[in-house]
N, C-alpha and C positions, 0 to 999 in steps of 0.2 A: 439175457445172459446171467449165468449163475456163478458164484464164487464162494469161497469160505470167508475170506477177509478182504474187504474193499477199503482201499486207502485213497482218500481224496487229497491230492496235492503231491507233487513229485519234487519237493525240495529235500534238504538234508534229513529232516525228521521223517518225512514220508518214505524215502528210500530206505532209511534205517529200519523203520517199522516193517517194510516189506520183507527185508532180509530176516528179521527176527521172527515174523509170523511164518515164513517159509521154513525156517530152521525148526520150528515147532510142529511142522507137519501140515500146515494149512495151504490150501490153494489160494494164491494171492492175485488180486487185480489192482493195478495202480492207474488212476486217471488224473489228468492234468489239463486245466482249461487252456493254457497257453500252447502255442505251437513249438515252444522250446521249454525245457524243464530246468530245474535247479533253483528257481526263485531267488530270494534274497541271499541265500548261502553262496550261490554261484558268482555273485558280484562282490562278495565280501572278502576280507583278508583271510578268511578260512581258519582263523585261530580258534582253538577249542580249549575251554577252561574247565578242568575237572580236578578236584582234589585227590591226592594220593593215587594218581593215575599210573598205569603200567610203565610209562617212560620215566616218571619220577623214581619209581621203585628200582628200575634198571640202572638209573644213574646214581642211586644211593642217596637221594634227597629225602630227608625225613618229612613225613606228614602223617596225619591220622584223622580219624572220624571226629573226635572231640575238638581238635583244633579248627577244622572246617566249620563245624556247627557253632562253635564259639564266635568265629569270625562273622558268620551270617547273623547270629542272634544279637551281636553287638550293634548291628546296623538296622535291625528290624524296627519299623514304626507301626507295627500291628497288622501288616498286610500278609505276613508269612503264615503258612500252615505247617505245623510240625510234621505231619505225615508226609506231605509232598516234599518238603525240604529234606527230610531224612531219606526219602526214597532216592532223591537225586544224589545225595552224598554217599549213600550206601551202594547204589547201583551204577554210578558213573564209571567206576573202574571196570566192572563186569561188562558194561556196554562197549567201552573202548577195546577191551580184550576180545570181545566177540567180533567186533568189526575188523580188528587185526587178523583174527583167525579166518575170516571170510575173504581176506584180501581187499576189504572195503575201506581200509584206513592205514596210512603209514605216517605216524605222528612222532615228532621229536620235541624235546624240551626247547622252548624259546629262551635261551640262556640269558639270565640277568633281568628278565622282565618281571617287575614286582607286581604284587597285588595292588589294587587301587587305593585301599584305605589302610595305610601302613601303621597308623596309630591304634588300630583295633586288635584285640586279642585274637591269636590264630592266624594273623596275616603272614604271608611269606614274602620277606623282603628281597631275597635273592632270586626269585623266580622258581619255576618248576611246574606250577599248575597250568600255565598257558603253553599250549602245544602248537607247533607249526607243521604244515604239510610238506612232505618231500615232493619233488617234482613228479608229475604223472605223465605217462606217454599216451597222448591222445590218439595216436595211430592205432592203438589197440581197440578203439571204439568203432572203427570203420565209419559207416554212414552216420552213426550217432554222435560223432565228434562235433557235427554242426548243429546238433539239436540241444545243446546246453547253452542256456542264456548267458551271455557275457557282457551285455550292454555296449558292445562294439569294441571292447578292449580285451586283448589277449595278454595274459600275465605270464611272462617267461622267468620270473624270479620267485624264489621262496621269500616269504615275508621277512625272515631274519636277514636277508641280503639287502633289504631296503632300509631307508632311514626310519620307517615306521616300526621296524623290528630291531633297530640298533645297528644296522649295517650301513655301508657307504652308498649303496645304490649303483655301484659300478661293477660291471661284469666284463671280463676280458672278451674282446671281439670274437676270438675263435670259439670260446665257450658259448657265447650268445648265438653264434651261427649254428653251433651244434644243436642247441635247443630249438632253434627255428626249424632246422632241417628235420629234426626228430619229433617236432610238434610236442615238446615238453612244456608243461604248464604248472604253475604254482597257485598259491592263494586258495580262494574258494573254488576255483576251477579244478584244482587238483582234488579237493575234498569231494566235490560232486562227481567228478570223473570216475574216481575209484568206486564210489557208491553205485553209480550207474553200471560200471563194468561188472561188479559183483552181482548185481541184479540180472543183467543180461546173461551172464554165465549160468544162471539158474533158471533161465527162460522166463524171468519176470520182465515183461516188455511193457513199459508205460504206454498208455493210450493218450496221445497228445491231442489237443484241440477238442477235449471232451469235458464239458462244463457241467457240474452238478447244480441242480436247482433246488431240490427239496428232498428231505429224508423220507423214506418209507417207514411208517410206523404201524405195526400190526400187533394187537393185543398188548399194548404198552411196551413194545419192544421195537427197536430200530432193526429193520430187516433188509435195508438196501437204500437205494437213492433213485430219484427221478432226474433224468438229465434234461438239459435245456431243449433238446430236440424231441422230448416226450418219451424217449426210450427209458427202460428201467434196468437196473442192475441189482440183482438179489444177492445178499451176503448172509450165509447161514450162520456164521459165527460172530460177525461184528463189522462195524464201519469205523474207520479211524479218520478223524479230521486232522489234516496237516496242511492247511491252506494259507498259512501266514496271517499277518495282522490286518488292520483296517485303516492304515494311515492315508490311503488314497480315496477313502469314501468321505465326502464332505459332511454328510448328515451324521455319520457315526462319530467323526472327530468332534463336531460341534456338541453332540449329545454327551460324550463321555470324557474327553481329555480335559486336563486341569487348566490348560492355557493354550495360547496360539501355537499351531504347528503349520507353518506356511511353506516349508521347503524340505520335504522328505528326501533322504539320501538313498531310498530304496526304490526298486522298480515299481511301476504303476499297476502291477497285477494284484497288489495287496489291497483288496477292496472289501474285506470283511465277509467273504462268502461263507466260510465255516462258522463265524460268529452268528450270522443271521440264521443259519440252519440249526445251530445249537439253541438259540433263543426260541425258535419255533417249536423245538422239542421240549421246552420247559427248563432249560439249563439255568443253574445259578451262576452268577457272574462275579468275578473278582479282579481286583487290581486295574479297573477300567480307566482310571484317571492317568495312568502312567504309560511310559514308552521307553525304549532304548534311545534316549535323547542324544542329539549330536548337533553342535553348531555347524552350519553349512554355508557354502558360498555358491551362488548361482551364476553361471557363466553364460552370457548371451550367446545364443546359437547352439549350446550344448543340450542334447535331448536324450531321453531313454528311447531306444527303438521300440516300436510297437511289438507286442508279443501276443498274438491271437488275431483271429479274423476281424474282430470288432475293435481292436486296439488302435490307438493313434500315438504318434510320438508326443512326448510331453517334456516339459522343462526338466533338465537334469541338474541336481544340486550335489555338490561334492563335500564330503566331510572336511572340516578344518581342524587339523591336529597339530602338526609341527609348526605351522605358521603362527600359532598362538604361543608357542613355547620357546622358539628360538630368540636369542638376544636381539635387541634393537627393534622391538615391536611392543605395542600396547593396544588394548581394546577399550574403546570409550562408547558411551551412549550418545543420544541426540543432544544432551546438554554438555557434551565434551568432557564428561567425568568417567573415570574408571569405576567399575562396579563389581569386580570379582578378581580372583587370582586367575589370570588368563591361562596358566599352565595346569590348572586343576583338571581332573579327569572329566571327559566330555559329557558323560551321562548325568553326572551330578550338577553340571553347570546350568541345566535347565531351570533350576530354582532361581538362579540369578537373572537369567534372561526373562523369565515369566513373572518376575516381581510386579505386583500391581500397585499403582499409586492411587489411593482413593480420592485424593485432592483433584487430580486431573482426570480421573476415571480412565486410565490409560496404562499401557505397558511401556514405561519410559526407556527400557533397555532393548526394545525391538523396533526397528533394526538397530544393531550396533555396528561399529566401524573399527576394523583392524588398521591401525596406523603404523607405518614402517618408514624408516629413513634409508638413505643411500647405503649405509653400512650393511643393513639387512639385505637389500636388493642385490648388492654385489657379491653376497656370500650364500644366500639361501633361496630356496624356491618359494613361489607363491602359486599353489596348485600346479598347473602345467607350465607356468612361466619359470624358466630356469635362469640362474645367474648368467649374465653375459649376453642373453638374448634380448631382442627388442621387446618391450613390454606391450601386451595387448591392450585394446581400448577399454576392457572392463576393469582395468586398474586405473584409478584416478591418480593423476600426477600433478604436483604443484611445487613451485620453487620455495614456498614458505608455508609454515603451519597456518598462518592467517589466511593465505590464499586457499589452502586445502580445506579449511573449515568453511569458507564462503562457498566453495564449490559443492561441498557435501550438505550445506545447509544446517550446520551445527554451530554452537556457541563458540566463536573464535577466541574470545577473551578467556573463557573457562578452559578451553583446550590448551592454551598457552600455560595457564596456571598448572593444569594437570601434568603436562609434559615436563615443566620445570621442576615440580616436586618429585616426579618419578625419577628424573635424571639425577637429581642431587643424591638420591638414595642408591640408584643403580650404579653410580660411580664406585660405591663401596659394596656392591653386590648385595644390597639389602632392599627389602620391601616391607617396611613396618606396617603399611596399610592393609595388605592382603596376604603377606607371607609367601609370595611367589619365590620358589627356589628352595624353600625349607625342606620339602618332601623329596625323597629319592625318586618318586614318580615324576615330579615336576622336572627333575634334571634328566631323566631317562630320555625324554623327547627333545631335550635341548641340544646345544652344541657341546658334546662331551669332551671336546678337546680343551675346554675351558674349565677351571677348577670350581668345585662347589656350586654355589648359587649363581655364579657368573655363567654357568651353562645355559641359563635361561634369562638372566638379567643383563641388559646393556643399554646404554644411553640412546635416546632418540633425538639426535641433535645435528645431524649432518644432512643437508639438503642435496638434491630434491627430496620431497616427502611423498609418500604413497598411501593409498587407502583402498580397501575393498569393503563392501557391505556384507555383514554377517547376519544370518537369520536363524531361526530355530528349526532344526530338522530332526530326523530320527532315523535309526537303522531299522526300525519296525516298532509297532506297538507290542506290549507284553501283557495286556489284559484280555480276558475272555472267559469262557466257561470254566468253572472250577472242576478240578479232578481230585480223586483220591490218590493214594500211593501206587495203585495199579493202573493209573492213567484212565480210569473210568470217569466219564463226565457225569457230574452230579446234578440232580434237579434242585428246585428251589427249597425242598425240604432236606437236602443234604444226602439223599439216597441216590445210588447209581442209576442212570438211565440205561436200561438193559440194551446191550448191543452197541453202545456208543462210547468211543474212546477219543483221546486227543493228544497232540504233541506239537511242540514248536510254538511259534508266536501266536497261534490261534487260541491257545489256552491261557488261563491265569498262570503266570510263570511260577514254577516251584520256588524260585528265590525271591519272589515278590518283585519289588521295583529295584532291587539291588543288583547293580552291574559290578560283580565281584572283582573282575580283572579282564584282561584281553581275552576274548572268546567266551565271555559270560553269557552270551546269547546261545551260541552253538553247543556248549557243554550240556545245558539242560535240554536243548532240542534233541540232540542225539540220544541222550539218556532216556528221555520219555518216549522217543520213537521206539527205542529198544523195548522199554517196558510195555508200551501199548501193543506192539506186535506180538510179544509173548502172551500178554493178557487176552487179547482178542482171539488168538489161536486156541486158547484153552476153553473158550466159551462155546459150548454147544447149545444152540437155540432149540427150544422145544417145538 
């Protein structure tokens, strides 16, 4: 089989690359190892973070290149590359405008959603850079509607309608029925659905159940790929790796990541396929110790459905977001001590969870425990457990904090001291120890019917008491082969590997380890998918 541009992976970055390469006049082939496509993007919230984006401009929200670059550079710890960072900032707007022109994206400003590091120069406090997807009609996909991976959950809301986006989570029954009858979907399912529809309209038909094994390299140039079944696909202009991260490969995790990752929140297809192929081609690696970290909760019996002929259902872990930020909850370690601002942004919390104690040669904050009282449970959800419902077995319940500590196996005396100290300050909506509630971001995910820091601070003093175990998860790794600003993968000497490109979580992220705001994974993924598609289509192999 011959093609001009071969894309390995049919997630958001891969489908974007396909559209961009096709628009540049290339014949495009997309292969996907799973029997369903969409990858991590399809089960995500679908939010896209891009500075100075078209929706911001239309809404009259000020932003500019220098503000965005200042924001990132104020957070840099040496892992960012100027060329790739500037390529993201400069090309992000064009990428989204292109997708919009192709009918492949319909994005709106997620009103009021602030950037994650509001104390840094260039941050946007009132929102604008984070974009939500409009509902997408899955009936337009025909038989392909069932070929997008959703992890077993169909999302009928836009994220801005849910508590995760500042909404109530309530939809009128008549409107919800309309969405069900019309198969309208939001979140990442809307994002991937639109991308796929745009590809199908251009006769770009992803080949599912087609796994790549090894890159073809001829005369120091990548010219195609060998599949697991031994067949080959030749690509005259280039191969684009868009295979996702490596968080489900135990050897790669142990080799590269800075600390424990025992409960990924992403699908199990992310096993580092593209990373291994790039390494075999001599790629230079960057940002390998990092990931899009996320505290997670593992529910007994919940699993990711297998996706592929060799796949098996595996434990599913859920992101923990609003549970950490609503009033009447705290998070403690095995010693019964708080160790962080619970409401801080999820990606940066990894540093607290992965703190290493040389005296005990251990990670004292893993696992951690989210402690809640009856005030919390009567008002707010715990994952899928809603207020007023009978609580499932995976939530530990006790009549007193002492009993709760004994059941969890943590220091009961210290837990009482911790809660007492927390309560004395929470009564005044203060947290002098960790500053919870000071940031606008902290309050965004709290109970915004309460003023100021009280949106996230409330006493934990009304029994019964409840707890769930919290572990370290991720939305995906963000290290991999280094690229230049044209999305060309670089070798160990810093030179482009001819014919090889990358986009998405498989590459060293253009923003380094910085999760700039909601959608900080998908913004760079779509942008570099766009750049990779354009760049590969321009490359004529000799």
